[in-house]
N, C-alpha and C positions, 0 to 999 in steps of 0.2 A: 504494500500500500504506500502511495506517495505521501510524504509528510505534508501537512497543511502549509508550512512555511514555504516549501518549494512550489506548491500550487499557487499561492499568492504571488510569489516572485515571478512565476511564468505569466500570470494574468496582468500584473501591473507594471512590470519592468519594460523599458523601451528597448527594442532590438537595436543593435549597432547599425547605423545608417549605411547604405551601400555607397557606391561611387557617387560623387557630386555631379557627374556628367551623365545625362540620359543617353545621348549618342553623339558621335563625332564623325564628321565627314571632311577629311582634309583639315584645313585650318578652322573650319566652322564647327563649333560645339554648342550644343544646347544643354544648359545646366538646370538642375532642379531649382537653384536659387532664383534664376531668371524666370523660370516657369511659375513659381509661386508668387513672385512679385507681380508678374503680368496677370495672374489669376486674381490676386488681391485687388489690383486696380480695376479689373473687369467687374468683380462682385461689388466693390465699393461704389463704382459708377452706377451700377444697376440700382443699388439701394438709394443712392442720392437722387436718382431720377424719380423713384417712387415717392420719396419724401418731398421733392419739389412739386410733384403732381398733387400730393395731398394738401399742399399749401396754396394750390391754385395756379402754379406756374407750369410751363411746358416742361415735361420730364426730359425731353431731348436736350435741354440746356446742359444737363450733366455730361453728355457725350461731347458737346461742343466745347465745354470748359477744359477738356483734357489737353487741347492744343496750347492752353495757357498753363495749366496746373503741372503737367508732367515736366516740361522743360525747366520752369522756374523752381519746381520742387527738387529736381536733380541738382540744379545750380546751388540752391540754398543748402541742400544736404551736403554737397561737396565742400562748400565754403565753410560750413560749421566743422566738418571733419578736418579740413586742412588747418583751420584756425586753432583747433584744439590739439592737433597732432603735428604741429608745424615742425617739430624736431625730426620727423621722418623725411622731410623734404628740403632741409637746409643745404645739404650737399649737392643735390641734383633737383632743383625745383621744377625745371621744365625739361621734358614734358610730363614728369611724374604727377604734378598737381592736376593735370587734365585727364589722367587715366582712371576715370571713375568706373570704367568697365571692369577693373580689377578689384573692385570693392572700395569701401570707404565713403559711406554716406551717413551723416548724422541725422537721426530722426527729427530732432528739434529744429535743425536747420531746414529740413525738408518741409516741415509743417509751416515754418515761417515763410519760406518761399512759396508754398502752396497758397497760404493766406493772401500774400501779396498778389499772386496771380488771380485769386478770386476777386480782389478789389478791382483789378484791371478789367477782368472779364465782366464783372457786374456793371462797371462804368460803361463798357462797350455795348452791353445789351440793355442798359438802363433798368436794372433791377436792384433790389435791396441787397447789398453785400452781406449784411448780418443775417438776413433770412436765408441767403444762399449758404452761408457758413453753418447755420443751424441744420439745414438740410443735409449738408455734407458730413457733419460730425459723426453720425452713427456709421455711415459707410466707410469713413476714414478708419474708425476703430476696428471694424470688421475686416477691412483690407489689411490692416497691420497684423491682425491675428493670423490671417492666411499667409502673409509674406514671411512671418517668423519661422514657418516650417522650412524655408530655404536654409536657415541657420542650422537646422537639424542635419540636413544632408551635407552641409559643409563642415560639420563637427566644430562649431564655433559658438561663441556667446553662451558658454555653459558656466556653472557656478563652482563652488568649492567642492572638494571631494566628499562623497556621500556613500553610505551603505544602505540607504533607503531602498525599498523594493523597486521604485520607479526611477532610480538613478540610471544614468546612461553611460555606456562604455565609450571611452574616447581613445582613439588610436594613439600610440606613443608619440608620433610625429606632430600631433595636434595639441599635446599637453604643455602647459607652462613649465618652464624649467624647474621651478620650485616644487612642482607636483609631479615630477617625472615618474615617481614610484606609485602614484595612485592610478587606479584603473577606471573607476566610475565616479561621476560627478552629478551635481544638481542640474537638471535640464531647465535652466532658467528661461530658455526660449519658449518652452512649453508653459511655464508659469505665466509668462507675459502674454502668450497667445490666449490662454484661458481667461486671464484678466481682461484682455481686450474684447473678447466675446461678451463677457459680463457687462463691460462698459457700454458696448453697443446696445444690449438689451435694456439697460437702465435708461439710456438716452431716449430710446424709442418709447419706453413707458412714460418717462417724465414729459416728453413732448406731447403726448396724448392726454395724460392724466391732469396736467396743469396748464393746458393750452391757454386758458383764459387769464392766468396770472403771469405767464412768461412774457418777457420782453424780447425783442429781436436781439439775437446774440447770446442769450442765456444758455442755450443748449451747447453752443460751441465753447463757452466759458466753462460749463460743467464738464465737457469732454476734457479740456486741458487739466482741470483739477483732478478728475478721476484717473486719467491716464498717468499723470505725474505721481499720484499716490502709489499706484502699482509699480511704476518704474523706480520709485525711490526704494521700495523694499527689494525689488529684483537686483538693484545695484549693490545692495548690501551683501549679496551672495556671489556676484560675478567676480571672476578672477582673471578675465582676459585683459590684455593691455589697454589702458585708458589714460587720458590726460589727468594729471594729478594736480591738486592745489596743495601747496606745501610739499610734504614728502609722502603722505599717505591717504589723503582725502580724495576720493574719486570725484572728478569734476562734474560728471552727470548726476552724482548724488546731490551735490549742492544745487545744481540747476533744477533738478526735479523738486527738491524741497522749496526752493524760492518760488517756482511757478505754482506749486500747490498752495502756498500761503498767499501769494500775490493775487492769483485769480479767484481764490476763495473769498478774499477780502473784497475784491471787485464785485463778485456776485452778491455779497451781503450789502454793499453800498448801493447797489442797484435796486435792492428790495428792503429798504429800512422798515422796521416794525412800526406800526402806527402807535402813537402814544396812547396809553390807557386813559380813559376819561373817568375821573373819580367823582362820584356823586357826594355832595355834602348835605347831610340831613340837618334840619334846624330844630 
C-alpha cells in the first residue's frame, strides 16, 4: 500500500518543466514563455472588450488599443528593467539594452507604459481614460496570471528552497549559486498566478456589486493595491537576482509596499466617510 505522504506528494507536487522551447526550425524558435505571454494578452483583451461593452462602449476598442498598449508596454517594461538592473549593461550598453527578446521586462514599468498608452488611445478615440482603465484592470490581472506560466517553463522566478509537497524541482544550471545544493524551491510564479486570478475575480465582483458608489478609476486603483499586496509577499520569498536598495532590501519589495500604501490612500481620499450627524436632545 502506498503511504499517504507519497500520495499527497504525487497529487500536489509540480513536475519538472520540460524544455522552454516548443519547437525550433533553423534560427526560428517558439518558446513557451512567448506563447503564454501572447495567450495572456489575447485573454486579457477579450475580457477588456466584455467589460467595455458592459459599460456601454464598443468592445472592439480593446483590440484597437493593442497597437498602443503593446509597444509602449514593452518600452516601459524594458526601461524599468534597465533602470533597475543598469549594472548589467554598463560595459556593453548597446545593443544589449535593446535586446528585450532575450528577457528583461519589469512588470511595473510595463503597467506604467500601458497606462500611458491608454491615455493616448483614449484621447485619440475621445473616450474616458479612467473608464477604459477600469475596464482593462480585470483583464490585465488575468493576463498576468497566464503569462506567469512562461516562468515555469523557463525555470525562473522561483523562491527559497522548500520541502513542501508543491515545491518545484529546479535544474542545477538554473539554481542560484548560494543554493546550488538545494533541489526544490517555492514556485513563486504559481503563487503570483493564483493571486492574480483572485485579483481578477475580486475586481469583477466589486465593479458589479458597487457600481453605483464607484468613481471612474477606482477599479484600476484597486487593481494596483491588490496586485502590489500579492507581489510584496511573493518578493519576500524570491531568491532570483534583483536590484537591491542598500545591501539586502529587494527593490521590488519597496516598490510594491509604496504602491500598496500610496494607492490605498488615494482610494480612501476619493471616498471620504460622511461625517456623522449627532442629534442633540433638549
